[in-house]
Residue, then its C-alpha position, 0 to 999 in steps of 0.5 A: x495539511x495536518x501532520x504529526x509535526x503540528x501535533x507533536x513538534x518534537x518529532x521533527x527533530x527525531x524522525x525526519x520526513x521528506x515532502x513526498x506526499x501531495x497531502x492532504x489527498x482528496x476525500x470524495x463521496x460515492x453515490x453508493x449505499x443509500x439504497x441499502x440504508x448506509x448514511x454515506x460512502x466516501x473514498x480517500x484518494x491516496x491513488x493521487x498521493x504523488x505526481x511521480x507515483x502515488x498509492x499508499x507506498x509513498x506515505x511510508x517512503x517519506x519516512x523510510x528514505x531520510x535515514x538513507x540520505x542522512x548516512x550517505x547511502x547510495x542504494x536502497x534494497x527492498x523486496x516484493x513479488x515480481x510486480x511489486x508496487x512497493x518495489x517500483x515506488x521505492x525505485x522511482x522515489x529513490x531515483x528522484x533523490x539520487x538513490x539507486x534501488x535494488x529489489x529482490x523479487x519472488x514469483x507471483x501470478x501474472x497480470x498486465x500490471x506485472x508487465x507494466x511495473x517491470x518495464x517501469x522499473x527498467x526505465x527507472x534503472x532499478x537493479x532487479x534480482x528475481x529468484x525463488x522465495x526460498x533463495x531470497x535470503x541468499x540473494x539479499x546477502x549477495x546484493x547487500x555485500x556487493x553494494x557495500x563493497x562497490x559503494x563503500x557504504x552499506x545500502x539501506x534495507x527497507x522491509x517488504x511493503x515498507x511495513x516496518x515501525x518507521x514506515x507505519x508512521x506514515x499512516x499514523x500521520x494519514x489518520x491525523x490528516x483524515x481527522x483534519x478533513x473531518x474537522x473541516x467538514x469535508x466528510x463525516x467521521x467514518x464509522x468504518x474504514x475499508x483498506x487492503x492488508x498486505x504487509x499491514x503497515x497501512x492498516x496498522x498505522x491507520x488503526x494507531x493513528x485513529x486511536x491517537x487522534x481520538x477517532x472511533x472509526x473501525x478498521x476493516x483490514x481486507x487480507x490480500x496475503x497469506x500469514x504471517x504477512x497479514x495476521x492478528x499477531x503481526x498486527x499487534x506486534x507492529x502496532x506496539x512497535x510503532x507506538x513505542x517508536x513514536x513515544x520514544x521519539x516524543x513522550x507527548x505521543x499517547x500510549x495506545x492499547x491495541x483496539x481489539x474492538x475496532x480492528x478486524x481482518x477480513x479473510x473471505x475475499x482473499x482467494x487463497x493466494x497472493x496476486x490471484x484475482x477473484x471474480x469479485x475483485x475483478x468485478x469491483x475493478x470494472x464497477x469502480x471504473x465505470x460507475x465512479x471513475x476510480x482505478x482499482x486493481x484485482x490484487x489489493x483494492x478490488x478485494x477491499x472494495x469487494x468487502x465494502x460492497x458485500x457489507x452494503x449489500x447485506x445491510x451491515x452498514x445500515x445507518x453508518x458512514x463508510x470510507x474506502x481507502x484507495x491504496x492504488x497508484x492511478x498515475x500512468x507511466x510515460x508512454x516510453x515505459x511500456x514501449x521498453x524492451x522486456x528482453x533487457x530485464x533479467x531472463x527469469x522475468x521474461x516469462x511474464x511477457x511471453x506467457x499469458x496473464x491470469x484468466x481474470x485479467x483477460x476476460x470481462x469480469x462480469x462474464x467470469x462472475x456469471x460463469x462462476x455462479 
């Protein structure tokens, strides 16, 4: 494994990392794009980043959880939508380290994955705090103070999506991991990398890591959230903050200007609302499963794959090598998880089980796309 400690040994003393990631995650070619002139399309299998629970959140948590352990915190407190993958990953990996997790959860569009994640959180013993988004600050303060009084130590607060400067370091390291795979001849250096952009820690960390590693790969950050969670102002600010954190911890880490010509936010596949599937994303989920055996979903990775597919179809990747970064978790829960009783969840969450999921999560995506067009 190529890691930041190999490149910058001083970081091991200042920024501890837990060995949560089964790195390097595989890179695999996809039989895709040659008919449109692309030199090749590859996938980075971060869906396999952990046997416990994979996806992109694990790389961030490997850096975010050590401060909680170091100061003896008993709880981590984080945030997300009702079906948040980040909240679930934090609960599962935190529990494995003896940390309880509390999550303040706002409402989102219903989907089968929301139900699964809520039951998985229940199984993990997470303290779920559903509330309207406008009430999230009050609920956060109530949870924080209550945990502090109960445990005698402040809980560790983790930003939504784990996308703080420290969490972003996880994907700086991921870029160096990719460079190592390129140097070993496992894939050509990509000309362009497609990745979903929610709270931006993943795409910005990759952009910073690619720049620091001397790679010329462009990042296509495919929006799946509204501003300010995804936006160029946030990208530049997070890039500078993560770069400053690394340089402050290890002066040998390079000072990198924001790569204005190699970082782009793609808006056209969003669909207008967080967690709202689009016909294109739903179709890409099915196509990836049937053609490549990849597990994607309609909120994040289906939209990123739709951007890649659209660029291929339009001939915009002629003569180029593209990499799709799969940020989804493909590990299935224990059957006992989905056999759980949703009525043990806080009552405001019962509606996700008693009301229908969104239409594009119920119907065959190809039929919906045909109807839309």
